[in-house]
Backbone and ligand atoms as CSV (ligand in chain L), in Angstrom:
chain,resi,resn,atom,element,x,y,z
A,1,MET,N,N,32.743,-47.051,-15.047
A,1,MET,CA,C,31.344,-47.173,-15.235
A,1,MET,C,C,30.991,-48.386,-16.134
A,2,SER,N,N,29.810,-48.880,-15.913
A,2,SER,CA,C,29.450,-50.037,-16.685
A,2,SER,C,C,27.941,-49.875,-17.163
A,3,VAL,N,N,27.647,-50.536,-18.295
A,3,VAL,CA,C,26.379,-50.429,-18.802
A,3,VAL,C,C,25.569,-51.718,-18.270
A,4,LEU,N,N,24.407,-51.380,-17.672
A,4,LEU,CA,C,23.584,-52.386,-17.048
A,4,LEU,C,C,22.632,-53.083,-17.940
A,5,LYS,N,N,22.228,-54.251,-17.568
A,5,LYS,CA,C,21.207,-54.965,-18.392
A,5,LYS,C,C,19.868,-54.343,-18.310
A,6,LEU,N,N,19.256,-54.174,-19.434
A,6,LEU,CA,C,17.963,-53.493,-19.472
A,6,LEU,C,C,16.845,-54.527,-19.417
A,7,TYR,N,N,15.893,-54.362,-18.489
A,7,TYR,CA,C,14.699,-55.266,-18.371
A,7,TYR,C,C,13.583,-54.672,-19.183
A,8,GLU,N,N,13.093,-55.497,-20.042
A,8,GLU,CA,C,12.060,-55.010,-20.972
A,8,GLU,C,C,10.608,-55.721,-20.657
A,9,TYR,N,N,9.596,-54.956,-20.984
A,9,TYR,CA,C,8.255,-55.547,-20.887
A,9,TYR,C,C,8.140,-56.867,-21.534
A,10,PRO,N,N,7.556,-57.901,-20.882
A,10,PRO,CA,C,6.784,-57.865,-19.633
A,10,PRO,C,C,7.496,-58.516,-18.422
A,11,GLU,N,N,8.786,-58.181,-18.295
A,11,GLU,CA,C,9.504,-58.595,-17.099
A,11,GLU,C,C,8.766,-58.183,-15.787
A,12,PRO,N,N,8.555,-59.142,-14.881
A,12,PRO,CA,C,7.764,-58.826,-13.673
A,12,PRO,C,C,8.319,-57.749,-12.810
A,13,ILE,N,N,9.712,-57.552,-12.825
A,13,ILE,CA,C,10.257,-56.537,-11.954
A,13,ILE,C,C,9.753,-55.107,-12.329
A,14,LEU,N,N,9.329,-54.968,-13.595
A,14,LEU,CA,C,8.722,-53.645,-13.984
A,14,LEU,C,C,7.467,-53.352,-13.354
A,15,ARG,N,N,6.864,-54.317,-12.691
A,15,ARG,CA,C,5.555,-54.173,-12.043
A,15,ARG,C,C,5.572,-54.059,-10.526
A,16,GLN,N,N,6.821,-54.173,-9.962
A,16,GLN,CA,C,7.016,-54.039,-8.554
A,16,GLN,C,C,6.994,-52.664,-7.980
A,17,LYS,N,N,6.467,-52.519,-6.830
A,17,LYS,CA,C,6.623,-51.209,-6.075
A,17,LYS,C,C,7.947,-51.139,-5.459
A,18,CYS,N,N,8.716,-50.042,-5.717
A,18,CYS,CA,C,10.102,-49.977,-5.237
A,18,CYS,C,C,10.167,-49.430,-3.794
A,19,GLU,N,N,11.274,-49.760,-3.128
A,19,GLU,CA,C,11.486,-49.355,-1.705
A,19,GLU,C,C,12.287,-48.082,-1.617
A,20,LYS,N,N,12.030,-47.378,-0.590
A,20,LYS,CA,C,12.749,-46.103,-0.279
A,20,LYS,C,C,14.187,-46.427,-0.072
A,21,VAL,N,N,15.129,-45.548,-0.439
A,21,VAL,CA,C,16.494,-45.647,-0.111
A,21,VAL,C,C,16.711,-45.060,1.168
A,22,SER,N,N,17.519,-45.704,2.112
A,22,SER,CA,C,17.720,-45.199,3.474
A,22,SER,C,C,19.085,-44.503,3.561
A,23,LYS,N,N,20.053,-44.854,2.690
A,23,LYS,CA,C,21.373,-44.304,2.910
A,23,LYS,C,C,22.015,-44.064,1.487
A,24,VAL,N,N,22.610,-42.872,1.414
A,24,VAL,CA,C,23.368,-42.577,0.116
A,24,VAL,C,C,24.766,-42.813,0.357
A,25,ASP,N,N,25.344,-43.818,-0.113
A,25,ASP,CA,C,26.754,-44.124,0.071
A,25,ASP,C,C,27.414,-44.290,-1.267
A,26,ASP,N,N,28.822,-44.655,-1.256
A,26,ASP,CA,C,29.521,-44.763,-2.514
A,26,ASP,C,C,29.014,-45.880,-3.451
A,27,ALA,N,N,28.511,-46.959,-2.818
A,27,ALA,CA,C,27.946,-48.078,-3.613
A,27,ALA,C,C,26.750,-47.609,-4.405
A,28,LEU,N,N,25.860,-46.756,-3.721
A,28,LEU,CA,C,24.697,-46.205,-4.406
A,28,LEU,C,C,25.135,-45.214,-5.456
A,29,ARG,N,N,26.256,-44.395,-5.189
A,29,ARG,CA,C,26.679,-43.456,-6.199
A,29,ARG,C,C,27.163,-44.112,-7.399
A,30,ARG,N,N,27.878,-45.318,-7.250
A,30,ARG,CA,C,28.356,-46.051,-8.327
A,30,ARG,C,C,27.217,-46.627,-9.157
A,31,PHE,N,N,26.200,-47.032,-8.497
A,31,PHE,CA,C,25.038,-47.512,-9.217
A,31,PHE,C,C,24.305,-46.406,-10.020
A,32,LEU,N,N,24.293,-45.181,-9.384
A,32,LEU,CA,C,23.679,-44.021,-10.121
A,32,LEU,C,C,24.506,-43.707,-11.365
A,33,ASP,N,N,25.873,-43.788,-11.252
A,33,ASP,CA,C,26.749,-43.519,-12.451
A,33,ASP,C,C,26.446,-44.517,-13.547
A,34,ASP,N,N,26.317,-45.780,-13.103
A,34,ASP,CA,C,25.988,-46.861,-14.102
A,34,ASP,C,C,24.698,-46.680,-14.777
A,35,MET,N,N,23.648,-46.268,-13.942
A,35,MET,CA,C,22.366,-46.017,-14.551
A,35,MET,C,C,22.398,-44.891,-15.602
A,36,LEU,N,N,23.161,-43.809,-15.214
A,36,LEU,CA,C,23.250,-42.681,-16.192
A,36,LEU,C,C,23.984,-43.121,-17.495
A,37,GLU,N,N,25.018,-43.902,-17.336
A,37,GLU,CA,C,25.797,-44.428,-18.490
A,37,GLU,C,C,24.909,-45.287,-19.356
A,38,THR,N,N,24.107,-46.143,-18.695
A,38,THR,CA,C,23.223,-47.027,-19.461
A,38,THR,C,C,22.153,-46.222,-20.232
A,39,MET,N,N,21.630,-45.167,-19.537
A,39,MET,CA,C,20.634,-44.301,-20.150
A,39,MET,C,C,21.213,-43.618,-21.446
A,40,TYR,N,N,22.419,-43.096,-21.382
A,40,TYR,CA,C,23.023,-42.408,-22.493
A,40,TYR,C,C,23.328,-43.435,-23.679
A,41,VAL,N,N,23.861,-44.610,-23.308
A,41,VAL,CA,C,24.191,-45.650,-24.284
A,41,VAL,C,C,22.940,-46.086,-25.038
A,42,ASP,N,N,21.860,-46.192,-24.309
A,42,ASP,CA,C,20.573,-46.636,-24.892
A,42,ASP,C,C,19.781,-45.473,-25.444
A,43,LYS,N,N,20.268,-44.294,-25.448
A,43,LYS,CA,C,19.638,-43.147,-26.041
A,43,LYS,C,C,18.356,-42.788,-25.375
A,44,GLY,N,N,18.258,-42.840,-24.102
A,44,GLY,CA,C,17.071,-42.472,-23.393
A,44,GLY,C,C,17.179,-41.140,-22.729
A,45,CYS,N,N,16.125,-40.502,-22.290
A,45,CYS,CA,C,16.187,-39.266,-21.524
A,45,CYS,C,C,15.793,-39.482,-20.085
A,46,GLY,N,N,15.546,-40.715,-19.716
A,46,GLY,CA,C,15.213,-41.091,-18.331
A,46,GLY,C,C,15.316,-42.499,-18.146
A,47,LEU,N,N,15.644,-42.924,-16.875
A,47,LEU,CA,C,15.760,-44.361,-16.561
A,47,LEU,C,C,15.445,-44.560,-15.156
A,48,ALA,N,N,14.632,-45.623,-14.805
A,48,ALA,CA,C,14.274,-45.919,-13.433
A,48,ALA,C,C,14.884,-47.209,-13.024
A,49,ALA,N,N,15.230,-47.306,-11.739
A,49,ALA,CA,C,16.000,-48.494,-11.309
A,49,ALA,C,C,15.433,-49.852,-11.624
A,50,PRO,N,N,14.040,-50.010,-11.542
A,50,PRO,CA,C,13.565,-51.354,-11.902
A,50,PRO,C,C,13.844,-51.746,-13.380
A,51,GLN,N,N,14.106,-50.751,-14.254
A,51,GLN,CA,C,14.441,-51.079,-15.617
A,51,GLN,C,C,15.828,-51.705,-15.752
A,52,VAL,N,N,16.645,-51.546,-14.721
A,52,VAL,CA,C,17.909,-52.230,-14.710
A,52,VAL,C,C,18.018,-53.199,-13.521
A,53,GLY,N,N,16.899,-53.743,-13.063
A,53,GLY,CA,C,16.871,-54.843,-12.142
A,53,GLY,C,C,16.985,-54.506,-10.683
A,54,CYS,N,N,16.698,-53.257,-10.276
A,54,CYS,CA,C,16.839,-52.822,-8.847
A,54,CYS,C,C,15.538,-52.240,-8.441
A,55,THR,N,N,15.025,-52.705,-7.295
A,55,THR,CA,C,13.709,-52.222,-6.885
A,55,THR,C,C,13.888,-51.197,-5.771
A,56,LYS,N,N,14.712,-50.191,-5.992
A,56,LYS,CA,C,14.865,-49.040,-5.082
A,56,LYS,C,C,14.352,-47.791,-5.788
A,57,ARG,N,N,13.891,-46.808,-4.963
A,57,ARG,CA,C,13.301,-45.648,-5.506
A,57,ARG,C,C,14.402,-44.691,-5.980
A,58,ILE,N,N,14.917,-44.945,-7.222
A,58,ILE,CA,C,15.985,-44.135,-7.847
A,58,ILE,C,C,15.641,-43.945,-9.310
A,59,ILE,N,N,15.842,-42.719,-9.797
A,59,ILE,CA,C,15.778,-42.427,-11.207
A,59,ILE,C,C,16.846,-41.530,-11.657
A,60,VAL,N,N,17.259,-41.614,-12.975
A,60,VAL,CA,C,18.186,-40.581,-13.537
A,60,VAL,C,C,17.414,-40.018,-14.737
A,61,VAL,N,N,17.638,-38.781,-15.026
A,61,VAL,CA,C,16.959,-38.098,-16.118
A,61,VAL,C,C,17.939,-37.086,-16.813
A,62,ASP,N,N,17.671,-36.867,-17.987
A,62,ASP,CA,C,18.382,-35.765,-18.774
A,62,ASP,C,C,17.537,-35.314,-19.945
A,63,PRO,N,N,16.977,-34.162,-19.824
A,63,PRO,CA,C,16.082,-33.693,-20.992
A,63,PRO,C,C,16.897,-33.323,-22.217
A,64,ASN,N,N,18.123,-33.295,-22.163
A,64,ASN,CA,C,18.995,-33.011,-23.322
A,64,ASN,C,C,20.197,-33.969,-23.419
A,65,PRO,N,N,19.945,-35.283,-23.680
A,65,PRO,CA,C,21.019,-36.281,-23.611
A,65,PRO,C,C,21.834,-36.313,-24.914
A,66,SER,N,N,22.388,-35.123,-25.251
A,66,SER,CA,C,23.173,-35.005,-26.543
A,66,SER,C,C,24.398,-35.869,-26.509
A,67,ASP,N,N,24.687,-36.504,-27.671
A,67,ASP,CA,C,25.864,-37.220,-27.900
A,67,ASP,C,C,26.977,-36.369,-28.449
A,68,GLU,N,N,26.555,-35.334,-29.240
A,68,GLU,CA,C,27.587,-34.482,-29.978
A,68,GLU,C,C,28.130,-33.467,-29.016
A,69,ASP,N,N,27.368,-32.932,-28.166
A,69,ASP,CA,C,27.834,-31.865,-27.236
A,69,ASP,C,C,27.678,-32.291,-25.856
A,70,LEU,N,N,28.670,-32.986,-25.284
A,70,LEU,CA,C,28.513,-33.509,-23.931
A,70,LEU,C,C,28.308,-32.486,-22.847
A,71,SER,N,N,28.886,-31.165,-23.151
A,71,SER,CA,C,28.643,-30.116,-22.209
A,71,SER,C,C,27.222,-29.636,-22.107
A,72,ALA,N,N,26.423,-29.992,-23.095
A,72,ALA,CA,C,25.005,-29.565,-23.129
A,72,ALA,C,C,24.150,-30.471,-22.235
A,73,ARG,N,N,24.649,-31.629,-21.880
A,73,ARG,CA,C,23.902,-32.537,-21.084
A,73,ARG,C,C,23.488,-31.910,-19.745
A,74,GLN,N,N,22.349,-32.390,-19.243
A,74,GLN,CA,C,21.814,-31.842,-17.991
A,74,GLN,C,C,21.396,-33.042,-17.087
A,75,PRO,N,N,22.307,-33.865,-16.694
A,75,PRO,CA,C,21.966,-35.103,-15.958
A,75,PRO,C,C,21.509,-34.690,-14.472
A,76,LEU,N,N,20.467,-35.444,-14.032
A,76,LEU,CA,C,19.985,-35.314,-12.682
A,76,LEU,C,C,19.822,-36.715,-12.085
A,77,HIS,N,N,20.280,-36.855,-10.876
A,77,HIS,CA,C,20.048,-38.117,-10.144
A,77,HIS,C,C,19.031,-37.814,-9.075
A,78,LEU,N,N,17.967,-38.611,-9.009
A,78,LEU,CA,C,16.944,-38.354,-8.012
A,78,LEU,C,C,16.673,-39.661,-7.180
A,79,ILE,N,N,16.896,-39.525,-5.889
A,79,ILE,CA,C,16.735,-40.674,-4.967
A,79,ILE,C,C,15.450,-40.326,-4.126
A,80,ASN,N,N,14.624,-41.285,-4.018
A,80,ASN,CA,C,13.289,-41.120,-3.292
A,80,ASN,C,C,12.479,-39.955,-3.841
A,81,PRO,N,N,12.394,-39.782,-5.199
A,81,PRO,CA,C,11.668,-38.638,-5.766
A,81,PRO,C,C,10.135,-38.761,-5.441
A,82,GLU,N,N,9.547,-37.549,-5.162
A,82,GLU,CA,C,8.105,-37.533,-4.869
A,82,GLU,C,C,7.484,-36.268,-5.410
A,83,ILE,N,N,6.344,-36.426,-6.098
A,83,ILE,CA,C,5.740,-35.286,-6.598
A,83,ILE,C,C,4.872,-34.603,-5.507
A,84,ILE,N,N,5.278,-33.368,-5.118
A,84,ILE,CA,C,4.579,-32.756,-3.985
A,84,ILE,C,C,3.595,-31.684,-4.446
A,85,TRP,N,N,3.603,-31.374,-5.696
A,85,TRP,CA,C,2.704,-30.446,-6.260
A,85,TRP,C,C,2.523,-30.635,-7.748
A,86,HIS,N,N,1.426,-30.481,-8.325
A,86,HIS,CA,C,1.328,-30.470,-9.782
A,86,HIS,C,C,0.307,-29.337,-10.231
A,87,SER,N,N,0.488,-28.898,-11.424
A,87,SER,CA,C,-0.447,-27.869,-12.034
A,87,SER,C,C,-1.671,-28.557,-12.340
A,88,ASP,N,N,-2.791,-27.678,-12.536
A,88,ASP,CA,C,-4.080,-28.281,-12.951
A,88,ASP,C,C,-3.964,-28.534,-14.451
A,89,GLU,N,N,-3.177,-27.768,-15.188
A,89,GLU,CA,C,-3.099,-27.934,-16.603
A,89,GLU,C,C,-2.374,-29.230,-16.993
A,90,THR,N,N,-2.805,-29.823,-18.030
A,90,THR,CA,C,-2.127,-31.056,-18.538
A,90,THR,C,C,-1.603,-30.793,-20.006
A,91,VAL,N,N,-0.667,-31.685,-20.359
A,91,VAL,CA,C,-0.238,-31.580,-21.777
A,91,VAL,C,C,-0.204,-33.020,-22.353
A,92,LEU,N,N,-0.241,-33.099,-23.644
A,92,LEU,CA,C,-0.124,-34.375,-24.285
A,92,LEU,C,C,1.291,-34.502,-24.921
A,93,PHE,N,N,1.971,-35.642,-24.726
A,93,PHE,CA,C,3.261,-35.815,-25.281
A,93,PHE,C,C,3.451,-37.257,-25.821
A,94,ASN,N,N,4.138,-37.369,-26.903
A,94,ASN,CA,C,4.349,-38.677,-27.485
A,94,ASN,C,C,5.504,-39.393,-26.801
A,95,GLU,N,N,5.188,-40.242,-25.882
A,95,GLU,CA,C,6.220,-40.836,-24.978
A,95,GLU,C,C,6.717,-42.204,-25.540
A,96,GLY,N,N,7.996,-42.490,-25.180
A,96,GLY,CA,C,8.543,-43.802,-25.442
A,96,GLY,C,C,9.192,-44.319,-24.106
A,97,CYS,N,N,9.621,-45.519,-24.170
A,97,CYS,CA,C,10.307,-46.091,-22.952
A,97,CYS,C,C,11.276,-47.161,-23.435
A,98,LEU,N,N,12.443,-47.132,-22.753
A,98,LEU,CA,C,13.465,-48.154,-23.118
A,98,LEU,C,C,13.054,-49.570,-22.881
A,99,SER,N,N,12.062,-49.760,-22.003
A,99,SER,CA,C,11.572,-51.106,-21.741
A,99,SER,C,C,10.515,-51.607,-22.619
A,100,LEU,N,N,10.126,-50.677,-23.658
A,100,LEU,CA,C,9.258,-51.012,-24.703
A,100,LEU,C,C,9.760,-50.514,-26.033
A,101,PRO,N,N,10.822,-51.156,-26.533
A,101,PRO,CA,C,11.664,-50.630,-27.546
A,101,PRO,C,C,10.882,-50.305,-28.869
A,102,ASP,N,N,11.251,-49.144,-29.504
A,102,ASP,CA,C,10.746,-48.796,-30.749
A,102,ASP,C,C,9.196,-48.376,-30.786
A,103,GLN,N,N,8.616,-48.175,-29.598
A,103,GLN,CA,C,7.163,-47.803,-29.556
A,103,GLN,C,C,7.011,-46.458,-29.011
A,104,ARG,N,N,5.964,-45.776,-29.441
A,104,ARG,CA,C,5.628,-44.468,-28.824
A,104,ARG,C,C,4.117,-44.329,-28.790
A,105,ALA,N,N,3.596,-43.476,-27.819
A,105,ALA,CA,C,2.183,-43.211,-27.767
A,105,ALA,C,C,1.993,-41.975,-27.027
A,106,GLU,N,N,0.899,-41.252,-27.366
A,106,GLU,CA,C,0.609,-39.992,-26.695
A,106,GLU,C,C,0.006,-40.239,-25.314
A,107,VAL,N,N,0.519,-39.571,-24.335
A,107,VAL,CA,C,0.077,-39.694,-22.918
A,107,VAL,C,C,-0.165,-38.346,-22.345
A,108,GLU,N,N,-1.149,-38.211,-21.518
A,108,GLU,CA,C,-1.554,-36.966,-20.841
A,108,GLU,C,C,-0.851,-36.849,-19.568
A,109,ARG,N,N,-0.088,-35.743,-19.299
A,109,ARG,CA,C,0.695,-35.506,-18.096
A,109,ARG,C,C,0.373,-34.126,-17.586
A,110,PHE,N,N,0.726,-33.889,-16.292
A,110,PHE,CA,C,0.625,-32.520,-15.737
A,110,PHE,C,C,1.686,-31.711,-16.415
A,111,GLU,N,N,1.333,-30.467,-16.695
A,111,GLU,CA,C,2.273,-29.473,-17.373
A,111,GLU,C,C,3.484,-29.191,-16.462
A,112,LYS,N,N,3.196,-28.964,-15.211
A,112,LYS,CA,C,4.310,-28.612,-14.286
A,112,LYS,C,C,4.175,-29.557,-13.018
A,113,VAL,N,N,5.296,-29.879,-12.483
A,113,VAL,CA,C,5.374,-30.575,-11.203
A,113,VAL,C,C,6.518,-30.066,-10.338
A,114,ARG,N,N,6.258,-30.172,-9.017
A,114,ARG,CA,C,7.247,-29.872,-8.091
A,114,ARG,C,C,7.643,-31.276,-7.389
A,115,VAL,N,N,8.957,-31.531,-7.445
A,115,VAL,CA,C,9.455,-32.872,-6.979
A,115,VAL,C,C,10.437,-32.640,-5.849
A,116,HIS,N,N,10.192,-33.379,-4.777
A,116,HIS,CA,C,11.118,-33.404,-3.630
A,116,HIS,C,C,11.984,-34.681,-3.798
A,117,TYR,N,N,13.285,-34.541,-3.566
A,117,TYR,CA,C,14.129,-35.774,-3.752
A,117,TYR,C,C,15.427,-35.595,-2.920
A,118,THR,N,N,16.177,-36.655,-2.827
A,118,THR,CA,C,17.534,-36.650,-2.262
A,118,THR,C,C,18.551,-36.663,-3.439
A,119,ASP,N,N,19.606,-35.844,-3.437
A,119,ASP,CA,C,20.502,-35.841,-4.533
A,119,ASP,C,C,21.697,-36.736,-4.339
A,120,TYR,N,N,22.598,-36.709,-5.340
A,120,TYR,CA,C,23.767,-37.563,-5.413
A,120,TYR,C,C,24.627,-37.483,-4.134
A,121,ASN,N,N,24.602,-36.297,-3.434
A,121,ASN,CA,C,25.402,-36.149,-2.261
A,121,ASN,C,C,24.714,-36.464,-1.000
A,122,GLY,N,N,23.405,-36.853,-1.140
A,122,GLY,CA,C,22.560,-37.184,0.023
A,122,GLY,C,C,21.828,-35.975,0.548
A,123,ASP,N,N,21.862,-34.847,-0.161
A,123,ASP,CA,C,21.157,-33.654,0.336
A,123,ASP,C,C,19.676,-33.644,-0.137
A,124,GLU,N,N,18.819,-33.066,0.639
A,124,GLU,CA,C,17.419,-32.895,0.248
A,124,GLU,C,C,17.287,-31.731,-0.746
A,125,GLN,N,N,16.502,-31.997,-1.840
A,125,GLN,CA,C,16.333,-30.949,-2.864
A,125,GLN,C,C,14.864,-30.855,-3.367
A,126,GLU,N,N,14.536,-29.768,-3.911
A,126,GLU,CA,C,13.252,-29.599,-4.595
A,126,GLU,C,C,13.463,-29.017,-5.976
A,127,ILE,N,N,12.710,-29.495,-6.911
A,127,ILE,CA,C,12.778,-28.904,-8.263
A,127,ILE,C,C,11.410,-28.606,-8.776
A,128,LEU,N,N,11.291,-27.440,-9.449
A,128,LEU,CA,C,9.994,-27.161,-10.146
A,128,LEU,C,C,10.303,-27.331,-11.571
A,129,ALA,N,N,9.580,-28.342,-12.169
A,129,ALA,CA,C,9.890,-28.705,-13.550
A,129,ALA,C,C,8.680,-28.473,-14.420
A,130,ASN,N,N,9.060,-27.942,-15.644
A,130,ASN,CA,C,8.002,-27.869,-16.717
A,130,ASN,C,C,8.485,-28.507,-18.045
A,131,ASP,N,N,7.715,-28.376,-19.101
A,131,ASP,CA,C,8.087,-28.824,-20.354
A,131,ASP,C,C,8.484,-30.324,-20.325
A,132,LEU,N,N,9.604,-30.651,-21.074
A,132,LEU,CA,C,9.975,-32.032,-21.221
A,132,LEU,C,C,10.371,-32.639,-19.874
A,133,LEU,N,N,11.100,-31.898,-19.060
A,133,LEU,CA,C,11.534,-32.380,-17.752
A,133,LEU,C,C,10.406,-32.889,-16.906
A,134,ALA,N,N,9.401,-32.075,-16.924
A,134,ALA,CA,C,8.129,-32.392,-16.060
A,134,ALA,C,C,7.554,-33.764,-16.590
A,135,ILE,N,N,7.557,-33.951,-17.829
A,135,ILE,CA,C,7.005,-35.242,-18.436
A,135,ILE,C,C,7.896,-36.395,-18.119
A,136,ILE,N,N,9.205,-36.198,-18.287
A,136,ILE,CA,C,10.144,-37.327,-17.994
A,136,ILE,C,C,9.970,-37.708,-16.508
A,137,LEU,N,N,9.989,-36.685,-15.598
A,137,LEU,CA,C,9.894,-36.987,-14.185
A,137,LEU,C,C,8.600,-37.811,-13.836
A,138,GLN,N,N,7.499,-37.440,-14.448
A,138,GLN,CA,C,6.251,-38.166,-14.116
A,138,GLN,C,C,6.364,-39.651,-14.726
A,139,HIS,N,N,6.959,-39.808,-15.847
A,139,HIS,CA,C,7.078,-41.100,-16.479
A,139,HIS,C,C,8.033,-42.022,-15.578
A,140,GLU,N,N,9.114,-41.392,-15.177
A,140,GLU,CA,C,10.120,-42.199,-14.396
A,140,GLU,C,C,9.629,-42.505,-12.930
A,141,ILE,N,N,8.945,-41.600,-12.347
A,141,ILE,CA,C,8.444,-41.752,-11.032
A,141,ILE,C,C,7.353,-42.815,-11.073
A,142,ASP,N,N,6.511,-42.870,-12.110
A,142,ASP,CA,C,5.594,-43.979,-12.296
A,142,ASP,C,C,6.216,-45.313,-12.240
A,143,HIS,N,N,7.439,-45.444,-12.865
A,143,HIS,CA,C,8.087,-46.728,-12.896
A,143,HIS,C,C,8.354,-47.255,-11.489
A,144,LEU,N,N,8.611,-46.330,-10.513
A,144,LEU,CA,C,8.893,-46.746,-9.136
A,144,LEU,C,C,7.727,-47.408,-8.462
A,145,ASP,N,N,6.511,-47.099,-9.037
A,145,ASP,CA,C,5.295,-47.743,-8.472
A,145,ASP,C,C,4.774,-48.836,-9.450
A,146,GLY,N,N,5.677,-49.287,-10.314
A,146,GLY,CA,C,5.223,-50.377,-11.173
A,146,GLY,C,C,4.362,-50.030,-12.317
A,147,ILE,N,N,4.326,-48.678,-12.610
A,147,ILE,CA,C,3.391,-48.192,-13.645
A,147,ILE,C,C,4.086,-47.901,-14.869
A,148,LEU,N,N,3.721,-48.339,-16.073
A,148,LEU,CA,C,4.250,-48.048,-17.328
A,148,LEU,C,C,3.394,-47.072,-18.095
A,149,TYR,N,N,3.973,-46.338,-19.068
A,149,TYR,CA,C,3.172,-45.338,-19.772
A,149,TYR,C,C,2.013,-46.009,-20.526
A,150,ILE,N,N,2.081,-47.240,-20.890
A,150,ILE,CA,C,0.957,-47.887,-21.638
A,150,ILE,C,C,-0.243,-48.056,-20.686
A,151,ASP,N,N,-0.004,-47.994,-19.380
A,151,ASP,CA,C,-1.142,-48.075,-18.413
A,151,ASP,C,C,-2.079,-46.880,-18.507
A,152,HIS,N,N,-1.473,-45.789,-19.076
A,152,HIS,CA,C,-2.306,-44.512,-19.243
A,152,HIS,C,C,-3.103,-44.501,-20.566
A,153,LEU,N,N,-2.983,-45.524,-21.356
A,153,LEU,CA,C,-3.604,-45.602,-22.608
A,153,LEU,C,C,-4.988,-46.291,-22.515
A,154,SER,N,N,-5.888,-46.128,-23.501
A,154,SER,CA,C,-7.056,-46.990,-23.508
A,154,SER,C,C,-6.744,-48.342,-23.853
A,155,ARG,N,N,-7.610,-49.276,-23.501
A,155,ARG,CA,C,-7.300,-50.697,-23.701
A,155,ARG,C,C,-6.971,-50.990,-25.184
A,156,LEU,N,N,-7.703,-50.380,-26.013
A,156,LEU,CA,C,-7.527,-50.675,-27.482
A,156,LEU,C,C,-6.145,-50.110,-27.884
A,157,LYS,N,N,-5.783,-48.878,-27.532
A,157,LYS,CA,C,-4.462,-48.381,-27.953
A,157,LYS,C,C,-3.394,-49.221,-27.376
A,158,ARG,N,N,-3.529,-49.609,-26.109
A,158,ARG,CA,C,-2.523,-50.458,-25.417
A,158,ARG,C,C,-2.292,-51.727,-26.193
A,159,SER,N,N,-3.391,-52.432,-26.582
A,159,SER,CA,C,-3.192,-53.725,-27.134
A,159,SER,C,C,-2.662,-53.562,-28.560
A,160,ARG,N,N,-2.976,-52.429,-29.274
A,160,ARG,CA,C,-2.375,-52.168,-30.583
A,160,ARG,C,C,-0.889,-51.983,-30.450
A,161,LEU,N,N,-0.523,-51.203,-29.441
A,161,LEU,CA,C,0.917,-50.944,-29.237
A,161,LEU,C,C,1.644,-52.236,-28.850
A,162,LEU,N,N,1.063,-53.151,-28.026
A,162,LEU,CA,C,1.772,-54.315,-27.684
A,162,LEU,C,C,1.849,-55.326,-28.865
A,163,ASN,N,N,0.892,-55.220,-29.754
A,163,ASN,CA,C,0.951,-56.027,-30.997
A,163,ASN,C,C,2.152,-55.559,-31.875
A,164,LYS,N,N,2.303,-54.259,-31.900
A,164,LYS,CA,C,3.336,-53.676,-32.725
A,164,LYS,C,C,4.714,-54.034,-32.087
A,165,LEU,N,N,4.759,-54.037,-30.792
A,165,LEU,CA,C,6.030,-54.430,-30.107
A,165,LEU,C,C,6.365,-55.892,-30.425
A,166,ASP,N,N,5.345,-56.803,-30.434
A,166,ASP,CA,C,5.603,-58.230,-30.814
A,166,ASP,C,C,6.153,-58.272,-32.189
A,167,LYS,N,N,5.546,-57.547,-33.108
A,167,LYS,CA,C,6.003,-57.595,-34.512
A,167,LYS,C,C,7.455,-57.104,-34.612
A,168,TYR,N,N,7.667,-55.994,-33.897
A,168,TYR,CA,C,9.071,-55.413,-33.908
A,168,TYR,C,C,10.014,-56.495,-33.386
A,169,ARG,N,N,9.719,-57.141,-32.326
A,169,ARG,CA,C,10.637,-58.136,-31.765
A,169,ARG,C,C,10.893,-59.363,-32.675
A,170,ASN,N,N,9.801,-59.729,-33.430
A,170,ASN,CA,C,9.960,-60.826,-34.395
A,170,ASN,C,C,10.794,-60.385,-35.522
A,171,GLU,N,N,10.560,-59.159,-35.970
A,171,GLU,CA,C,11.520,-58.671,-37.076
A,171,GLU,C,C,12.996,-58.629,-36.589
A,172,CYS,N,N,13.266,-58.219,-35.408
A,172,CYS,CA,C,14.623,-58.183,-34.888
A,172,CYS,C,C,15.196,-59.590,-34.843
A,173,LYS,N,N,14.382,-60.593,-34.464
A,173,LYS,CA,C,14.853,-61.995,-34.392
A,173,LYS,C,C,15.194,-62.464,-35.781
A,174,LYS,N,N,14.319,-62.126,-36.804
A,174,LYS,CA,C,14.548,-62.576,-38.120
A,174,LYS,C,C,15.844,-61.993,-38.690
A,175,THR,N,N,16.071,-60.666,-38.428
A,175,THR,CA,C,17.174,-60.017,-38.944
A,175,THR,C,C,18.558,-60.668,-38.344
A,176,LYS,N,N,18.386,-60.997,-37.050
A,176,LYS,CA,C,19.530,-61.565,-36.320
A,176,LYS,C,C,19.836,-62.958,-36.939
A,177,SER,N,N,18.810,-63.797,-37.172
A,177,SER,CA,C,19.050,-65.190,-37.627
A,177,SER,C,C,19.439,-65.076,-39.126
A,178,ALA,N,N,19.146,-64.049,-39.917
A,178,ALA,CA,C,19.611,-63.964,-41.271
A,178,ALA,C,C,21.079,-63.554,-41.337
A,179,GLN,N,N,21.674,-62.996,-40.310
A,179,GLN,CA,C,23.004,-62.520,-40.349
A,179,GLN,C,C,24.021,-63.655,-40.258
L,1,NI,NI,NI,10.143,-45.768,-19.171
């Protein structure tokens, strides 16, 4: 397995609409393994293909990406995931994204979603998700349509967050050049 390069905001690939996968083969499974590895290394609980430079409709998620207890992990690979039902109720959650490092903001999501997808073996599956998993799935499926969580914020909140991201990146550069 290998760790893939992460594409960060404002890379144009993060804004592309991804294409459906037509065949689940070994090459695709290797890519899914690499995506999952990259997600764990970068301490995320979800990752979408465009974040690692691929415009296919693929996501990996794990609502419990524990480093201490590997058996507690709950990895899921979802190919061509599609939300086929959602609850009327919504919840607010403080979301982050590996493509916008060190930032978080509260986003409104559906409390429950039912998702249809193709799994690692190429079989059709459905999952009814609530709590954190439902939020992660909505965030990652958004990525496949070029949507980032900051698009759900007001213009003011979004520009504040992007200013903080700039500051954070400048601090990282300074720290690097001082070493
Ligand atoms: Ni994200």
